[in-house]
N, C-alpha and C positions, 0 to 999 in steps of 0.2 A: 744742811737744811736748805741752803740756797739752791743746791743741785736739784732737790725734789721740787722746790717751788717753781723753778724754771721749767722743769719737765711737765709739771701740772699745768702751768700757764699755757704751754705749747699744746697739750692735749685739749684743753678747754677752748683753744682756738682751732680745733679740728686738725691739728698737725699730727702726723703719724709718728709713732715711736720707731726708732731704728733697732736693729738687733743688738748693737753695741750698748745702747741705752738700756735695753731690756735686761741684758746680762748684768749690767751694773746694779740694777735693782735687786737681783737675786744675791748679789755679793755685798749687800748692805750690812755693815757691822751691827751686831745686836744692840749696841748702845744707841744706834740711830733708828731703831725699829719704830718707835712712836712717831718720829718725824715722817717716816715713810707711810705709816698708816694714816696720819693726818693728811698727807698729800693725796693719798688714794681716796680718802673720805671726801675731799673737795670735789673730786670727779664723780664719785657715787652720788653725792648730794645734788649736784647739778642736774643729773638725769633721773634720779629716783627718790630724791628727798630723803626722808627718814622712814620710808615704808619698807616692809619686808613681806615678800610673797612666800606663802607656805605651800609645800607640795608633799603628797604622801604616795609611797610606793605600795604596790600590791603584788606579791609573788604568786602568780596564777598557775605556775607550773615549775616544779623545783627538781633539780638534779638530772641525772641521766643524759648529760650533754656530751656530744661526740667531739667537741672542740677541746683543745689543750691549753687554753688560756692559763698561764702560770699563776695568776693572782686569784683565780676563781675557785671557790669551794665546790662549785657544781660541775666542774670540768671533768673530762674523761680520765684525767690523771690525778684527780684529787681523792684522798681517802678521808676527807673531813667528815665528821659525824653530823650530817645535816638531814633535815626532813627531805624525803624524796616522794614526789607524787605527780600524777598526770594532771592535765588541765582541769581546773575546777569548773563548776557549772556557772552559767550566766547569772544565776541568782546569787551565788557566792561573790561574784565580781560586783554585782549591784550592792550587796551588803557592804563590801569594802568601800565603795563610793560613798555610801551613806556615812560611814565612819570618817572618811576624808572630809566631807562637808561639815560634819559635826566638829571636826578639828580645825575648822576655818581654813582648810586648804583650798586654794583656788584651782589647783590642778591635781588630778588623780592619774597615776601612771601604772598601767597594767604591764607586768613584765613576765616573760616566759623564758625558760631555759631552752637550749637547743641551737643548732646552726641556723635554721630557718623554720618558719611555721608551716605546718601541714595545712592543706586546704580546709579540712574540717575544723582546724583550730582557728583559722581566719574567720570561718562562719560563726563559730561559737563566740568568739570575741566580738564580732560585729553585732551579734544578737544582744550581747551584754551592753555594748556601747549604746545601741538604740534605746534600751531600757533605761540606762543611766540618763541619757539626754532627755528622755520624756519626763523624768522625775526631778532631776537636780540641775541647778545652775552652776555646773562645774565643768571645767575644761578637762578633756581626756587626752592623755599621752599614752603611747604604746611603745614598748621596747621588746621587739620580737625576734631579734637576730637579723640575718641577711634577708632583704626583701626584693622582690621583682617589682617593676612598675605596675603590672596588673594587680598584684596583691596590695600595693599601696593605694591604688585607686579604689579597691573594694573597701579598704579601711576608711578612706576619705568619704566615700558614699554613705558609710554607716554612721558617720558623725565624729570620727576621730579628728582631733585638732592638730596633734603634733606627734612626730616620731622621734624617739630617742635612739641614737646609735653613736656611741662615743668613738672618736679616733684613738683614744687611750694613750698614745705616746707618739713620739716622732716616727716618721716613716723609716728612718735609719735604724731605730731601736726596736721596731715592731717585731721582727723575727726573733728577738731575744725573749719575748714574752708570749709569743704564739706562733705556731708553725702550720696550723690547719686552715688558716685563711690569711689573706694579705691586707696590708694597709689600703691597697686599691679596692679590694672587695668592700671595705667599709665605706670608702668614698662613693662607690657605685650605689650602694644601698641608700645613702643620703641623697644622691642625685635622683634616684628613682622616687624617693619620697617627695622631693621638691617638685619633680615633674608632675606628680599626682596632685599638687596643690596643698600639700601638708607643710605645716611649720616644722622647723628642724630644732632639735635639742641635741647638741653634741659637745662633748668635753673630753676629759681624760683622767688619768690616774697618775699621781706622782708618788715617789718613794719606792719605785720598783727596781732601783739600781741604775737608773738613767743619769746622765750628766746634765749640767746646767744648759748646755747647748741643745739637748734633746727637749727640755722643757720650753725653751724659747722657740724651737722649731715647731713644737706642738701648737703653741700659742699663735704662731704666724700661719700655720696650716689652717687653723680655725678661722683666722682672719680672712683668708682666701675663701673659705667655705661660707662665712658670714651666717652662722646659725642664729636663730632667735634667742636661744638660751644656751648657756655654757655651764654644765655641772662639773665642778672640779673635785674629784675624789682624792682622798689621802689614804694610801694603802693601810688597811687594817689586816695585818698578816694572819692568815687562817691556817691553823694546824692541819697538816696533811696536804698542803700545797707546796710547790717548788719554792715559793717566796715566803714560807713560814718563818724564816729567820731574818728576813729583810725588814729590819726595825730601826731605821736610821733617821726617821723624821723627828724633828723637834717642833714644839709649838711656834717658835720663832721662825723656823724655816718655812713652815706652812703659811704663816702670815705674809712672809716676803713673797712667796710664790703667788698667793692670792692677790696681793697688791700689784704684782707685775701684770697679772691677767687683767686687772681693772684698768691699768694704764693702756694696755694694748686694745682692750675691748670696752671703751668708756660707756657706750650706749647699749650694751647687751646685758640681758639678765645674767647675773653671775651667781651661781649657787654653791655654797659650801656644802658639799655632798657627803658621800660615804666616807667614814673614818674621821669625821669632824670631831666627834666626842672623844674618840680614842687618841687622836693626835694633838688636838688643841688643849684638851684637859681644862685646867683652870683659866687659861687664856681664851677660851671659847667665845666669851662675849665680845672680845675685840674684833672678831671677824665681821660683826655687824657694820663696822665702819667701812668695810670694803665690799662685802657681798650684800646683795639685796634679796637673796632667796635662800631658804633653808628647807631641808626635809624634816618631817615630824614622824614620830611613832616607829622609828627603826628602818632597817634596810631589808635586803633580801634574805640573808642568812645570819645577820648580826643584829644585835639590839641597838636601839638608839634612844634619844631623848624623847619622852612622852610629850604630846602636844601641849599639855597644860604647863609643863616646865619650860618649853620653848617660848610660849607666849609670855610667861612671867619674866624670862630673861630679856625678851624684846622690850617689855614694858619697863623693867628696871633700868635698862640702858638708854631710855628716852626715845626709843623707836616705836613704831606702831605696825600692827599687822595690816596688810593691804586688804581692804574689804570690797573695794570697787574695782573689779577686773577691767582692764582696758578693752577687753572683748568678752562678751558673754554669749557664746555661740548658741547655746540652747534656747535662749530667749530671742536672739536676733532672728533665728530661723522661724520661730513661731509668730513673731509680731511684726517683723520688718517686711514690707512689700518688696518684691523682686527688684523694682527699679531703684530702691534705696534712697532716692532723693526727694520723695514726696514729703511735704512739710510734716505730715503726721508721723512719718517714719522717724524724723529727727526728734520730735516731741516724745515719741514712744521710747526711743533709745535712752533719752535723758531720764524719763520717768523710771524706767526699769533700773537704770544705774543708781538713781536716788533711793529706790525702794529696797534694793538688794540687801543692805545691811540689816533690814528689819525682818528678814525671814524669807523662806521659799514661797514664791508666788505659785498659785495653782496652774497646772498644765492646761494649755489650750491648743487648739489647732489653728493653722493659719486662716482657715475659713471663718473663725470667730472674730478676726481682726482685719477687716478689709479697709483700705484707705478710702 
């Protein structure tokens, strides 16, 4: 217990974890798990209180991917029995965003399969994002595969707030789970997104046969990248994929890994992502003491916990769903003058933050609200 307390105190003083200290957390004995979780909670509470941010995924294009990612049921080498379809319409993406808002999600993530998006797909997604931003006070994230900087700039111009592109694993282990693109390809996409002014969401997947050192390497690669949000997926083995028999995670193991990520990334949004329900099982509520973000209503090709059940779990554990987003891009663009420091700008920002829990405000144009 003293060991965890000292590490927590160090982190709360903004001291950085070492690799050796990080490895020691992964090797925590099961009987000390609650002490580790309590230590991670002190860090989580300092920066996020007891709030939980919800996010919802939308699979806008499924299957027929040319990549060979071994964990993915949509890859070129997968025989998994999944739905396969081309890019859905902007209206369908808008309908999904409405469902996300109804589920109290602060962020809606549009995902497509494939190595990288076609120009016409960028255009259709951009059209959908503009419609979403005109109607809903919700942040939009896109996960579209490998991106060039011009593509990222088009998405930014349409109103996309964030790009998701996971590093997935350590650079050393990457070739063991994918041979059709490299770890550096993924970093390049993230750098292109950042250059375009987009926020970054990047995390990984654990349980793919990697070693403890690979998990620590992933965590430190993400530290160098410094994304805004880190989704940590726990492998849900899909039948028909090369990793279908890789089923070695336990709830305790997942909680230790999640806790280690909190120590290394104390101020970053940390999401218990895909495979949460499958791997944490009855210990799932404990992850709230470490992670400050969850997905609702399922994943891309696997089911997940419905939003109402997630909200009930959060309430039962004494946490609360975050309702006041730290940034509400749709409203700020409409109401906030370009100079951003006008007194009325500050007042309007606070007003909209205070009103947001009570429902969606009517759409307006910037011309309606002049300083």
